[in-house]
N, C-alpha and C positions, 0 to 999 in steps of 0.2 A: 495641476493645470499648466498647460504650455501656451504662451501667448506671444505673438510678435506685435510690436508697436511701431507705428509710423505716422508721419505727418509732414505737412508743408508749412514753411514759415513758422509762425508761433505754434502751430500744431506739431512741427518738428521739434521745437523747443520742449513742448510738453512730452513728446515721445521719449526724448533723451532724458528728461528729468524723471519720468516714470520708470524708465528702464534702469537708471542708476539708483533710484530710491527704493524701488520695490523688488528688484530681482533677487530671488532666493529668500524672500521674507515669508513669514508665516503670519497670517492674520485671519480674522473671521470672514472676510470677503473671499479670500483665496488661501485655503490652508497650506498649500505648497505651490506657490506661484513661480514658474520658471519662465523667464523672458529670454529666449535664445537669440533674439535679434531686435535691434532698434534701427529704424530707417528714418533719416531726416533729410528732407529736400529743402534747400535754401533756408536752413534754420537760423534763428538768432540764438547764439549760445552764451552771450555774456552781457547781461543788462547793466553790469557795473561800469562798463565803458561808456563814457559820455558820447551822445550822438554826434557831437561836433568832431569827435576823434575818429569816427568810422568813415573810412575812405578806401577807394581802389584807384589805380591809375586811370582807368577809362570807365567811369560809372555810366550805367545805362538806366535811365528812368529811376534814379535814386530817390529814396524817401528823404525829403528835406528834414533837417534837424527838428523843426517845430512839430512835425508829424511823428517823428520817433519819440520825442518827449511825451506827446499825447498817448501814444501806444504804451510806452513804458509806465506812464502814470496810471493807465487803466489796468495793465498787467500786474504791476507791483507798485502800488501807491506809496508804500512805506520804503523810503530810500534805503533804510538799513537792511531790507530783505533782498536787495538786488545782488548781493554777493552770496546768497544762500544757494547751494547746489540744486535745490528744488525749483529755483527761479532761473539760475544761470548754470546750466549743466557743465559749462567749462570749469566750474569751481569744484565739481565732484571728483572724488578720488578715482583713479583709473580702474582699480580693482572692483569697483561697484558696477561697472558696465557689463553688458552681456557678452557672450562668446563671439557674436558677430555684430558689427556696427557698420552701417552704410551712411555716409554723409556726402550728399551731392550738393555742390555749390555752383554758382553762376559767376562767370568772369566779370560781368558788369555790376554785380551785387555788392553793396557796401558792407554786407554782413559776411562776405566770403572770408576775409582774413581770420575772423574769430572762429568760424566753423572749421576752416582748414587747420587752424592751430589746435583745436580740440581733436580732430581726426589724427593729426600727427602725434599728439601726446598719447592717444589711445593705442597707437601702433607700436606697442612695446613688446611684441612677440607673444603676448598672452591671450590674444584674441585675433580674429580675422577682421581687419578694417579695410573697407573700401572708401577711399577718399577720392572722389571723382569731380573734377571741375569741368563744367560745360562752357565752351568758348562762345563768345559773342552773343550772350543772352543776359537778360535782366531778371531780377527777383520777380517771381510770378509769371515768367515767360510762357508757361504751359497753359495758362488759363485763357481760353478763347483764341488759341492760335489756329492758323489756317493751313490746310494740307498743302504741301509743296514749299513751305517757307522754312527758313533756318530754325525758327522756333519749333515748328512741327517736327523737324528731323531731330532736334535736341530733346524734345519731349519723348519721342520714340526711343532714343538712345537711353535716356534716364529710366523710363518705365521698363525697358527690357532688362537693364542692369538690376533694377529692383526686383523684378520677377525672378530672375535667375538666383539672386542672393537669397530671397525668401524661400524658394524651393530648396536650395542647398541647406539653409539653416534649419528648416523644418523636416529635412530628410524626405522630400517628395520627389 
C-alpha cells in the first residue's frame, strides 16, 4: 500500500511523525506500507523546546507561551515523551523519513526555526526535500483568507507547490 501523508500545524507534526515511524514497516493494518511523501505546512516539529524559547525576528500573530503550554500539555501531557520522535519529529533519525519531504514554513511563525532546521537536517542527499518559507505570513494564514490579499497569494503558492510535489512523488 502506498500512502502520502500531510497536515497543517499539529496535523503536519502528525504527518511527519507517522511518516518517520511507519514508513516501510509491516503490521496488521498495512502489511507493506510505503509512504513516499510527507507534507507538513507550518508544523511544530520539536515539543521539547520550551515555548518561551520559540521566536522569530518579526512574529505575526504568534501563539503566546501560555497557549503553547496548553497545546503541548494536551498533545503530550507527559513531559518525558516530548523528546520522543513520535511526538517531536525533529528527534527522528533522518533515514526513517520518506523519499520526498515537503516542509512549508511561514516567515512570521514562531515554529519556523524548528521546522526549517528539520528540513535542513533531512536534506542530506538521500531524499528530495522541499524547504519553502512563505514571506510575510503567519501560522494559519491560509484559513479564511480573502482573494486578492497576500495571504491568498501565499496560499496559492503553497498549495501549488504541494500539488506538484505530490504528483511527482506518486508518479502522476
